[in-house]
C-alpha beads as a LAMMPS data file, in Angstrom:
LAMMPS data file: protein, C-alpha beads

197 atoms
196 bonds

1 atom types
1 bond types

-500.0 500.0 xlo xhi
-500.0 500.0 ylo yhi
-500.0 500.0 zlo zhi

Masses

1 110.0

Atoms # bond

1 1 1 462.986 20.183 -283.042
2 1 1 464.334 22.838 -285.292
3 1 1 461.586 23.709 -287.774
4 1 1 457.742 24.671 -287.391
5 1 1 455.263 21.625 -288.353
6 1 1 453.488 22.785 -290.774
7 1 1 450.685 21.684 -292.815
8 1 1 447.649 23.063 -295.438
9 1 1 445.250 21.189 -297.542
10 1 1 442.258 21.922 -299.744
11 1 1 439.278 20.236 -300.170
12 1 1 437.027 20.930 -302.682
13 1 1 433.241 18.988 -303.639
14 1 1 430.141 19.853 -304.891
15 1 1 429.308 20.882 -301.485
16 1 1 432.182 22.388 -299.964
17 1 1 435.357 24.462 -301.017
18 1 1 437.808 24.079 -297.710
19 1 1 441.393 25.367 -297.348
20 1 1 443.341 25.234 -294.215
21 1 1 446.876 26.081 -292.870
22 1 1 448.369 24.610 -289.712
23 1 1 451.322 25.340 -287.448
24 1 1 450.975 22.501 -285.153
25 1 1 454.258 24.916 -283.034
26 1 1 452.521 28.111 -282.995
27 1 1 450.852 30.170 -280.272
28 1 1 446.958 29.892 -280.647
29 1 1 446.128 32.124 -283.617
30 1 1 442.669 31.306 -285.226
31 1 1 441.396 33.255 -288.439
32 1 1 438.175 31.519 -290.356
33 1 1 436.306 32.874 -293.452
34 1 1 433.708 29.988 -292.616
35 1 1 430.277 31.593 -291.735
36 1 1 429.291 29.600 -289.019
37 1 1 429.739 31.823 -286.113
38 1 1 429.241 29.405 -283.182
39 1 1 431.319 26.785 -284.586
40 1 1 434.110 29.305 -285.321
41 1 1 433.930 29.958 -281.790
42 1 1 434.746 26.350 -281.302
43 1 1 437.483 26.071 -283.018
44 1 1 439.356 29.026 -281.777
45 1 1 438.761 27.773 -278.311
46 1 1 440.201 24.448 -280.113
47 1 1 442.980 26.267 -281.365
48 1 1 444.178 28.309 -278.297
49 1 1 444.257 25.337 -276.010
50 1 1 446.159 23.540 -278.564
51 1 1 448.369 26.136 -278.911
52 1 1 447.968 25.549 -282.809
53 1 1 447.573 28.018 -285.452
54 1 1 444.781 27.518 -287.711
55 1 1 443.507 29.358 -291.193
56 1 1 440.685 28.127 -292.271
57 1 1 439.158 29.827 -295.842
58 1 1 436.032 28.677 -298.076
59 1 1 432.513 28.231 -297.985
60 1 1 429.987 25.647 -297.857
61 1 1 426.440 24.687 -298.866
62 1 1 425.011 26.489 -295.901
63 1 1 421.809 27.145 -297.800
64 1 1 421.586 23.722 -297.390
65 1 1 422.895 23.189 -293.720
66 1 1 426.097 23.533 -291.869
67 1 1 426.406 19.448 -291.571
68 1 1 428.723 19.196 -295.025
69 1 1 431.041 22.320 -294.048
70 1 1 431.685 21.253 -290.569
71 1 1 432.589 18.034 -291.414
72 1 1 434.635 18.631 -294.133
73 1 1 436.200 20.636 -291.854
74 1 1 437.117 18.058 -289.549
75 1 1 438.624 15.836 -292.491
76 1 1 441.011 18.317 -293.485
77 1 1 442.328 19.649 -289.951
78 1 1 442.626 16.016 -289.203
79 1 1 444.452 15.404 -291.777
80 1 1 446.833 18.400 -291.097
81 1 1 447.367 16.947 -287.966
82 1 1 448.636 13.753 -289.096
83 1 1 450.522 15.406 -291.957
84 1 1 452.613 18.120 -289.799
85 1 1 453.762 15.092 -287.397
86 1 1 455.542 13.154 -289.861
87 1 1 457.082 10.253 -288.619
88 1 1 455.629 11.108 -285.075
89 1 1 459.488 10.921 -283.712
90 1 1 459.819 12.167 -280.281
91 1 1 456.147 13.437 -279.369
92 1 1 454.502 12.233 -276.475
93 1 1 451.659 10.826 -278.548
94 1 1 449.092 10.378 -275.719
95 1 1 447.143 13.300 -274.164
96 1 1 444.286 13.625 -271.437
97 1 1 442.444 16.758 -270.452
98 1 1 439.586 17.288 -268.177
99 1 1 438.010 20.474 -268.254
100 1 1 435.082 22.347 -266.348
101 1 1 433.058 25.014 -267.518
102 1 1 430.278 26.129 -264.829
103 1 1 428.253 23.097 -264.373
104 1 1 429.640 21.117 -266.681
105 1 1 433.117 18.547 -267.059
106 1 1 434.451 16.745 -269.875
107 1 1 437.140 14.443 -270.522
108 1 1 439.278 13.737 -273.707
109 1 1 441.827 10.669 -273.514
110 1 1 443.595 10.194 -277.304
111 1 1 446.539 8.497 -278.636
112 1 1 448.182 9.659 -282.054
113 1 1 448.691 5.937 -282.915
114 1 1 447.511 5.873 -286.299
115 1 1 444.419 3.434 -285.353
116 1 1 441.138 5.615 -285.794
117 1 1 438.527 5.178 -283.477
118 1 1 436.064 7.731 -281.647
119 1 1 434.290 7.148 -278.530
120 1 1 432.090 9.711 -278.330
121 1 1 430.357 9.546 -274.543
122 1 1 428.395 12.692 -274.406
123 1 1 424.527 13.701 -274.618
124 1 1 424.038 16.838 -276.635
125 1 1 420.806 18.163 -277.408
126 1 1 419.269 18.294 -280.850
127 1 1 418.815 21.926 -280.349
128 1 1 420.789 24.538 -281.912
129 1 1 423.452 27.480 -280.419
130 1 1 422.753 30.673 -282.663
131 1 1 422.391 29.233 -285.932
132 1 1 424.778 25.810 -284.987
133 1 1 423.070 22.218 -284.954
134 1 1 424.656 20.983 -281.485
135 1 1 424.558 17.625 -282.852
136 1 1 427.304 18.503 -285.347
137 1 1 429.880 18.917 -283.321
138 1 1 430.240 14.903 -283.091
139 1 1 430.554 14.458 -286.677
140 1 1 433.466 17.056 -286.719
141 1 1 434.543 14.916 -283.856
142 1 1 434.654 11.965 -285.368
143 1 1 435.495 13.619 -289.129
144 1 1 438.714 15.048 -287.075
145 1 1 439.854 11.586 -285.423
146 1 1 439.188 9.211 -288.329
147 1 1 440.993 11.455 -290.523
148 1 1 444.055 12.361 -288.066
149 1 1 444.152 8.386 -287.522
150 1 1 444.105 8.865 -283.703
151 1 1 442.159 6.916 -281.187
152 1 1 439.647 9.255 -279.346
153 1 1 437.748 8.911 -275.910
154 1 1 435.657 12.259 -275.535
155 1 1 433.478 12.319 -272.525
156 1 1 430.742 14.572 -270.764
157 1 1 431.275 13.429 -267.338
158 1 1 428.350 15.833 -266.234
159 1 1 426.535 19.091 -267.647
160 1 1 423.378 20.711 -268.882
161 1 1 423.882 23.722 -270.840
162 1 1 424.524 22.888 -274.515
163 1 1 427.061 25.778 -274.626
164 1 1 429.047 25.062 -272.012
165 1 1 429.083 21.282 -272.966
166 1 1 430.339 21.756 -276.392
167 1 1 432.887 24.155 -274.989
168 1 1 434.072 21.851 -272.637
169 1 1 434.577 19.220 -275.288
170 1 1 436.061 21.251 -277.450
171 1 1 438.838 22.779 -275.179
172 1 1 439.490 18.826 -273.681
173 1 1 440.625 18.223 -277.371
174 1 1 442.533 21.311 -277.932
175 1 1 444.411 20.636 -274.295
176 1 1 444.696 16.731 -275.280
177 1 1 446.155 17.583 -278.332
178 1 1 448.905 19.965 -277.283
179 1 1 450.292 17.374 -274.253
180 1 1 450.161 14.563 -277.296
181 1 1 452.074 16.743 -280.149
182 1 1 454.426 17.588 -277.533
183 1 1 458.313 16.761 -278.211
184 1 1 460.554 15.443 -275.445
185 1 1 464.365 15.176 -276.520
186 1 1 464.103 12.178 -273.979
187 1 1 461.919 9.747 -276.483
188 1 1 464.146 8.087 -279.403
189 1 1 462.523 7.515 -282.028
190 1 1 459.012 6.983 -281.465
191 1 1 457.057 6.099 -278.439
192 1 1 456.143 2.582 -278.829
193 1 1 457.820 -1.167 -278.406
194 1 1 456.850 -1.760 -282.063
195 1 1 459.399 1.299 -282.970
196 1 1 456.958 2.654 -285.356
197 1 1 453.304 3.814 -285.019

Bonds

1 1 1 2
2 1 2 3
3 1 3 4
4 1 4 5
5 1 5 6
6 1 6 7
7 1 7 8
8 1 8 9
9 1 9 10
10 1 10 11
11 1 11 12
12 1 12 13
13 1 13 14
14 1 14 15
15 1 15 16
16 1 16 17
17 1 17 18
18 1 18 19
19 1 19 20
20 1 20 21
21 1 21 22
22 1 22 23
23 1 23 24
24 1 24 25
25 1 25 26
26 1 26 27
27 1 27 28
28 1 28 29
29 1 29 30
30 1 30 31
31 1 31 32
32 1 32 33
33 1 33 34
34 1 34 35
35 1 35 36
36 1 36 37
37 1 37 38
38 1 38 39
39 1 39 40
40 1 40 41
41 1 41 42
42 1 42 43
43 1 43 44
44 1 44 45
45 1 45 46
46 1 46 47
47 1 47 48
48 1 48 49
49 1 49 50
50 1 50 51
51 1 51 52
52 1 52 53
53 1 53 54
54 1 54 55
55 1 55 56
56 1 56 57
57 1 57 58
58 1 58 59
59 1 59 60
60 1 60 61
61 1 61 62
62 1 62 63
63 1 63 64
64 1 64 65
65 1 65 66
66 1 66 67
67 1 67 68
68 1 68 69
69 1 69 70
70 1 70 71
71 1 71 72
72 1 72 73
73 1 73 74
74 1 74 75
75 1 75 76
76 1 76 77
77 1 77 78
78 1 78 79
79 1 79 80
80 1 80 81
81 1 81 82
82 1 82 83
83 1 83 84
84 1 84 85
85 1 85 86
86 1 86 87
87 1 87 88
88 1 88 89
89 1 89 90
90 1 90 91
91 1 91 92
92 1 92 93
93 1 93 94
94 1 94 95
95 1 95 96
96 1 96 97
97 1 97 98
98 1 98 99
99 1 99 100
100 1 100 101
101 1 101 102
102 1 102 103
103 1 103 104
104 1 104 105
105 1 105 106
106 1 106 107
107 1 107 108
108 1 108 109
109 1 109 110
110 1 110 111
111 1 111 112
112 1 112 113
113 1 113 114
114 1 114 115
115 1 115 116
116 1 116 117
117 1 117 118
118 1 118 119
119 1 119 120
120 1 120 121
121 1 121 122
122 1 122 123
123 1 123 124
124 1 124 125
125 1 125 126
126 1 126 127
127 1 127 128
128 1 128 129
129 1 129 130
130 1 130 131
131 1 131 132
132 1 132 133
133 1 133 134
134 1 134 135
135 1 135 136
136 1 136 137
137 1 137 138
138 1 138 139
139 1 139 140
140 1 140 141
141 1 141 142
142 1 142 143
143 1 143 144
144 1 144 145
145 1 145 146
146 1 146 147
147 1 147 148
148 1 148 149
149 1 149 150
150 1 150 151
151 1 151 152
152 1 152 153
153 1 153 154
154 1 154 155
155 1 155 156
156 1 156 157
157 1 157 158
158 1 158 159
159 1 159 160
160 1 160 161
161 1 161 162
162 1 162 163
163 1 163 164
164 1 164 165
165 1 165 166
166 1 166 167
167 1 167 168
168 1 168 169
169 1 169 170
170 1 170 171
171 1 171 172
172 1 172 173
173 1 173 174
174 1 174 175
175 1 175 176
176 1 176 177
177 1 177 178
178 1 178 179
179 1 179 180
180 1 180 181
181 1 181 182
182 1 182 183
183 1 183 184
184 1 184 185
185 1 185 186
186 1 186 187
187 1 187 188
188 1 188 189
189 1 189 190
190 1 190 191
191 1 191 192
192 1 192 193
193 1 193 194
194 1 194 195
195 1 195 196
196 1 196 197
């Protein structure tokens, strides 16, 4: 691979104005002007564990709540990963990670297969962590998976502390992504007997 896999995209609606820059071949650098501190913390964890570089700027209708902003970040980020991977030639395609966070254990298994599907098997209390509605994490994961056009199974195997649960889920996604986007020189074309993904 000679050049970094880069993409950028904006999404502007009556509710949000989001711009994201992505470098898949980064080093885990994250920046954001989105005023949702806990969500930024989670995205920072994802970025660091995926070893992507992600820059987010913009705003959303946080006077209503964070739902539209969180979902639109998932939409744009999913589109960017898909765009930056291009034809997906040479990538490992599949990713698997299990992440402990004290009493929590989360698992993420994904396939960058162009068939969008999400299995989200995690009971997350309808509560706030800081100002963040914890149930919005699922909205982010769904928007991300469907716009990346990946199949993703994200599961909480055990856990009780909501902060720990969300942290382990975001870290597991980051690690699984890092594995799936890795280029393997032994792979000729795409990793599929169909010869297309």
